[in-house]
C-alpha positions as CSV (number, residue, x, y, z in Angstrom):
1,M,-78.8,71.1,18.5
2,I,-79.7,68.2,20.6
3,I,-76.4,68.6,22.8
4,L,-77.2,71.5,23.9
5,M,-80.5,70.0,25.1
6,Y,-78.7,67.1,27.1
7,V,-76.5,70.6,28.8
8,L,-79.6,71.4,30.0
9,A,-80.8,68.8,31.2
10,I,-78.3,68.2,33.7
11,L,-78.1,72.4,34.7
12,V,-82.1,73.1,34.0
13,P,-83.9,69.9,33.6
14,P,-87.1,71.0,33.4
15,I,-86.5,73.2,30.0
16,P,-85.7,70.1,27.9
17,A,-88.9,68.2,29.6
18,F,-90.9,71.1,28.3
19,V,-89.4,71.2,25.3
20,Y,-89.5,67.7,24.1
21,G,-91.9,66.2,26.6
22,G,-94.8,68.9,27.0
23,V,-96.5,70.2,29.9
24,K,-96.8,66.7,31.4
25,H,-93.5,65.7,31.3
26,G,-92.5,69.3,32.4
27,L,-94.5,69.8,35.1
28,L,-93.5,66.1,36.3
29,N,-89.8,67.2,35.8
30,I,-90.2,69.9,37.9
31,L,-92.1,68.1,41.1
32,L,-88.9,65.6,40.4
33,C,-86.6,69.0,40.6
34,F,-88.2,69.8,44.2
35,L,-87.9,66.4,45.7
36,I,-84.1,65.0,44.8
37,Y,-82.4,66.6,42.1
38,I,-80.9,63.6,40.0
39,P,-83.6,61.9,39.0
40,A,-85.2,65.4,37.5
41,I,-82.0,65.3,35.5
42,I,-82.5,61.3,34.4
43,H,-86.4,62.0,33.8
44,A,-85.2,64.8,31.1
45,M,-82.5,62.6,29.8
46,I,-84.7,60.2,29.1
47,V,-87.7,62.4,27.3
48,I,-85.2,63.6,24.8
49,S,-83.9,60.6,23.9
50,N,-87.0,58.8,23.3
51,R,-87.6,62.3,21.5
52,D,-84.9,61.6,19.3
53,K,-85.9,58.1,18.3
54,G,-89.3,58.9,17.5
55,T,-90.7,57.3,21.0
56,A,-92.0,60.3,22.3
57,E,-95.4,61.1,23.4
58,A,-98.3,63.4,22.8
């Protein structure tokens, strides 16, 4: 399941950001996608990795 989220983070970054980070991270990720795509991918991967470590917010 987690590998699928990392693949989605590359293809469609807002989906894993919403799933693992909630609305705040999802909306931030959508904004990053509109501005520049690469930071959105990085943000989504950070959100996923923080959730795996148990340090996610909210």
